[in-house]
C-alpha positions, 0 to 999 in steps of 0.5 A: 656621501663620503661613506658611500663613495668610500665603500663603492671605491674600496670594493673595486680596488685597485683602481686606475683613475683617469686624471684630467686635472679638473675638479672632478677627477682631482677630487676623485684621485685625492679622495682615494689617496687620502683614504688609502684606497689602492690606486694609480692615476693616469693622464692622456696627453698629446697635441690635443691637450694644452701645455698649461693643462699638462703642467697642472696635472704635474703640479697636482701629482708633485704636491700630493705625491700621487701615484700617477703617470702619462700616456701619449696619444696622437689623434692623426692616426685615427682616420675616423676621428679626423673627418670630424663627424658628430661622433668624434668624441666616441671615436676619440675616447674609444681610441685614446683610452684603449691604451690604458684599458689594455694596460690596466684591465687585467689588474685594475678597475678603470674609473673616471671623474664624470659626475652625474650632471655631466652624464645627462644629455648628448655625450658621445664620449660616454658611450666609449666609456661603457664600451671599454668598461670604464665606470664613473663612480660619481655618475653611478652614485648620482653625485652632482657637481655641487657635491663634488665641489664640496668634497674638493673643498674638504680635500683642500683642492679648490685653490688652483684647480678649475673645471676640466676643459674639452680638448682642442679637437672639440674646438672644430665645428663638425665636418671641419677637417682636423688639420694637424697644423691648425690644431697646434696653432689653436693649442698655442693660442689657448695656452696663451690665454690660460697663461694669462689667467683666463679659464672661461673661454673656447677658441672655435674653428667654425669653418675655413679661416673662420674663427670665434673666441667665446669668452665667459661674461664673468671674465670679459674685463680680464680678457679686455686687458689682454686682448691686444696681446691676443690679437697680435698672437692671432695674427702671428698664428694666422688665426686673424680675424678672430671674432669675439663673443661674450656670453654666459659660460653655460652657453659656451661649453658644449656649443656645437651640441646645444641644439643637437640630440 
């Protein structure tokens, strides 16, 4: 797998790599870094991304001296996005990635870390990648999550690197208006949980003042230990009452799309 990936990437250098800080994109950029494949990494930041995720990218950049920088994106100016239809991820990615695409397209091949497993199913955001000409080497080479985890271990990446997380905008049920102030409150609540060490969760906005915290069954004990602090914060942020639902993480991620095709 490593040889095939190297040949694929080397043929397309210099690369502009979208880095979210998750295992997939982190393994991809460090593979290029370690193999001396010419690249530059970039990360989209803004109100839709938690501070903890941004800090993880910064820590990764500093640890490995990566060639990397940030682009800022403000979702409030995308009128098609804030109405929050089922195509929100298409409108969002097409808009936020247009900046890096315009910046790099004449000099670099734009790539991201989408793996083969994640490229299957209802993925509106994937359409925007094709529209913008951004390619996904792992998906193209049919490299799945298990193989990427193995690669990440070879690169010494597993410790301190978790799966990438969908952005805060994806916490809102389809049709629920993406109110800027509520987005920032959800962001602050999720930052609190991340700072406490929780990773397998999503704080959902199901409807008007209807909130649901979904917690991975494997992290329930950890959550119960900090639940009183979370309840106090949710009251301060006017996110209370917030129902808690414990279920396998596979049933949490992509929650709104599980029955939509």
